[in-house]
N, C-alpha and C positions, 0 to 999 in steps of 0.2 A: 207422664202419670207416675206418682210415687206408689210403689207396691212392695209388699213384704209377704213372704209365705213362711209360716211356721209349720213344720211338719214333723212326723214321727213322734206324736205325743198323744196323751189322753185328754180329749177336750171335755171340760166341764162347762157346759153351755150356760149354766145359771139355773138349770132345772133338771139336767140329766147328764150322764157320762157317756162318752163315745170313745172307745179305745182305737188306737192306730188310725188317727185322723190328722187332718191338717186344717189350718185357717189361712185364708187369703185376705190380705188387706190391700185395698186400693183407694187412693185419694181420701184417706182418713177414716174410712168405714170398713166394716166387715163385708167383704164381697161374696165370700162363699165359705162353707164348712164342708169338707168332703173326706172320703176314706183315703187311706194310704195307697190303695190300689189305683184310685182315680188320680192321686198325686203323681204316681209313676207314669201315668198315661198322658198327663197334661203337658202342654208346651207353654212356657212362660216367656214374656218379653225379656230381652237381655238386661234391661234395667231392674228387673225384679230381684230383690235381696232374698236369697233362700237360706233359711236358718233351721238347722237340725236341732231339735230340742232333746234328742236322745232319750226318749221315753218319759220325759217330764210332763207335768200337767200344764195345760193351756186353759186359763180361766178368765172370766170377766175381771177387770181391775176392781180392786176393793174401794169402797166408798165409806169414808169415816165421817159421820155426821155429827160427832161430838169429840172434839180434840182441841186442847188448849195450847199444846206445843210439843216440840221434840228437839233433841240435839242441842239444847241451850238456847233455842229460839221459840218465842211464843207470843200469843196475843196480848199478854199482860205487858209486853214491851210497847204496845200501842204504836207500832212502827210498821210502815209498809214494807221496808226492807226485811224485817224479821219474819213476816208472814211469807214473803217470797222465798226466804231461805227454808222455811218449813216446807213449802211446795217442792223445792229441790230435793230435800232429804227424804220426804215421804215415799218417793218412788222406790227407794231401797227396800221398803217393807211391803211393796205391792200395791200401794195406794195410788189411784189415778184421779180421784176426786175427793174433796173434803170440804167441810163447813167449819172454818175457824170459829172457835167458841170463846165468847167473852164473858168474864165475870162482871158483875155490876160494879160501878165505881161512882164517884160523885158526878152529878148530872153533866156539867160542862166537860169534865174529864172523859166521861163515857161517850159523849157526842163526838169529841175529838178522836177518841180511839176507834170508834165506828167509822168515822170518815177516813182515817189513815189506813185501816185494814181493808175497807172497800176499795181503796185506791189501787190495791194490788190486783184486783180482778182484771183479767185480760193481759196481764204481764207475766204470768206464771212461767217459770223455767221448767217445772216438773208437773206435779199433780195439779189439776185444775181446781180453782176455788169456785164452788157452786153458789156460794152466798154465805151470809153470816148466821151463826147460831147465837142468840142472846140467852145466856143462862141467868135470867133475872132482868130487871130488878124487882119484879112483882112476885116475891117468894115469901114463904112463911118463916118468921124469926125462930120458930120452934124446930126447924129442920135446916139449919144453916150449913152444916158441913164446915168448910173453911170460908164461906162467904162472910164478909164483914157486915155486921148488923147495921152500921151507919149508912151502908150503900143501898139498903132495901127501901122501897117506896110503896105507898098505896097506889092503886091504879090511877094513872094520869094520862088521859088520851092526848092532850096537847104535847106532853113530853114524848109520848110514843111517836107522835107525828114528827117531832124533831129528830128522833133516832132514825126513822124511816127516810127522812130527807137526807140526813147525813150519810146514810148507806147508799144513797142513790137508788133506793128501791131494792137493794140486794140483801134483804133479811129473808132467809128461807124458813128458819124454825126458831121457836122461842119457848123456853121452859118457864112455866108459871105454876102458881099454887091455886087450884080451882076454887078453894074456899074463900079467897080474899074478896072483900066487898068490891063491887064494880067489875068483877071478872067477866060477866056476860057482855057488858058493853065493850070490854077489850076484845073478847072473842069475836064479836060481830065486826069490829074494826079490822081485826087480823084476817078474817075470812074474806073481806073485800080486797085486802092487799095480797091474798094468796099465801099468807104466813101459816105454816104448820105449827099449831100449839101442842105442847106436850106437858103433861102433868109431872112435876118434880119439885124437890125441895118443898114438900107439901105435908101438912098435918091434917089433910082432908079426912072427914068421915065418909062412910060409904055413900050417903045421900049427896054429899058435895061432889063426889066423883061422878055420880050418875047425872047430876045437874050439869057438870062440866061436859060430859059426853053429849048431852042434848044440845049444848052450845057449840059443839064441834071440836072439843078437846079429846082426840081419839088416839093420841100417841103418848108415850110416857118416857121419862128420863131415868136412866140407870135403875131399872127395876130392882126392888128390895133395898136400895140405898137411898138415904135421905128422904124417906117417906114413911107415913104412918103404917105400922105393922098390922098384919091380919090378926083379928081377935074373934073369938067365938060369938061374942055379942055384937060386934060391929066389924065387918070385913075390912073397913077402912080402905086406904089407897091400894095396898098390895092385893087385897082380896078382890077389889073391883077390877083390877087389871087382869087377874087370873080368871075371874068369873066370866067376863064379857069377851067373847071371841072377836068382836069388832075392834077392841083395843089392841094396838100394837105396842111393842115395848123395846127400848134399848136394853142391852145386857153387857156388862163388863166381864169378859171371860178370861180373867187373869187367875182364877182359882182362889183369889184372896177376898175380893169385894163380895163375891157370892160363892158359897160352898159348892164344890163340884157336883155333889149329889142333887142339889136343887135344880140342876139343868135337866135331870131326869123328870122331875116334877113339871118343869117348864114345858118340856116336849110332850108330856102327857096332857097338860091342860091348855096349852096355846097352839093354835094352828102354826105350823112352822113358818108360813108366809108372814106372820106377824112378829117374828123375832129378828131384831136388828142388832148385829154385832157393832159395838163401839169400843174405842180405847179409853176415852176420857183421860188421855195421857197429858202429862204436864210438861212444861218447858224443860225440866232436867232429864226427861226420858232419853236414854242412850247418850247422855252427855258424857264426854270423855274426861273433862277436867274443869276446874273452877268450882265456885260455891253453888250449891243446889238451892235455887231460889224460884219460887212460883207465887204469883199474886202478891208480890212485894214482901214475902216472908220466907225465912230460911226453912228448908225441908231436910228431913232425913229419910233414907230409903231403908225400910225394914219390913220383914214379913211379906215381902213382895209388893209393897205399896209405899207411896210417899206419905209421910206424916209431917204435920207442922211441928217444928222442933220445940216451939214454946210450950205446947200443951199435949202433944202426941195425937191430936185429932187427925183422922184419915183425911188426906187432901186430894188424892187422885191416884191414877195408876201410872205404871211405867210400861204399859202394854204396847205392842205394835200389832197391826192388823194381821200380819202373817202368823204371829204367835197366837193371836186370838183364834184364827181358823184352826191351827194345830190343836189348841186346847179344846175347842168345841168338839173336834173329832174324838179326843181323848175322854171327853165328858159324856159321850154317847150319841152325838150327831153322826150321821153318815157324812162323808167328805162332801158329797153333793149338797147336802143341806147346810153344812158349815160355810161353803162357798156362797150359797144362796143368801145366808144371813149377812154375809160381808159385801154383797154386791147387788143382787137382784132385789132383795127386800128393801134396803134403804132407797134404792132407785124408785121403787113403787110407792113407798110411804112419802117420799119427798117430791114425787111426781116429776122425776127426771126422765124425760123422754129420750130414747135411744141409748140408755145406759143400763148396765147390770146384766146383760145377756149377750152371748155370742151368737147372734142371728144376723143374716144378711140385712144390710141397711142400718144397723146400729153403729154407734161410734166405736172405732177400734181402740177401746181402752182395755188393755189385756195385760195379765200378769202370767209369767211362766215360772213355776216353782217345782223343785224336785221332790222325791219321796221323803226327804228329810226336812222339808219345808224351808229350803233355801231359795230365796228369790234369785232367778237367773236372768230374767229380762222383763221389761215393762214398756209398753207403748201407750202413749196418750194421744188420742185421735190419730192413730196410725204412725206416730213419730216415736222412734226408739229413744227413750229417756234414760234407760238403764239397761246394760247388756253385758252379761258374763258368758254368753254362749260362745 
């Protein structure tokens, strides 16, 4: 039996904090969470690896449901090997599961990219790939961001079926513009396939958002960014997400995509359970050398974000999940709620059973980090993937 005991830490279970506690991992799952006093009284098999975390935090592994790349590797390479390298590197920032996110491209090119990225599932050296996130192609041309206009398409169910088949059924979530004609038909198709639809890159009016919610679009992509802004005569997309407590939302907590003080508004208006931390990080994030390229275009990093060099349009973030958790705490979240937004909440929204909380029987996806938010150790289903202890 493979077993590890992490002790002498503060356990952030996913919804509470327990000081001077330990976590026992056996055969890939959390076997028990107990006090330091009980740890000192327990007898472990000789094969158990005992790790003293020296007062650090022991938390559920982070789940990044919207990420394009990191360290010079990304989904825009359309390469199985590139996504596997993302998996390896992401554990360094506390990520134990992720949804590689694809920009839209020309139809045959996108089908091939989906096929290649899905081929990495089950072969991960680090963080587990839960499934693909398609950020398009059924988006609004009025809210492109750095999406290329020629890659957008009207709703096309036969094409959607080709994407589903290319992914081997491994599409988890999809960003769509609720106002696009045919969206209800697409929503019903996705409900049957178990795909989580999220409103984003949208110019929706308030009534479009409500219609989308009635069709099952109950999550949203990078709140405040690339969506119609709230207006006193029409709440539009931003207003609809804030008004309706049943709507969950991604948020990029780099302090640049969204002003830090808006997180206070978010905490006031949204149930904390509905807030999902994402990075939306691009391929050049934490890249040490070479040209900064994402989605086939050269980038520059300024003001804490990547911008497209050609026209200075904001392209995405250079955030990591551990820095996002740190920022959420600085922006007014309790540490428990920051960790919840990084693990428990995405697991709930994406319906990932056994993830996001350190309770007996759940997968032993764990991150250990110190008071300065340095990642010290990561386990994925009970296997140490990163260890500085």
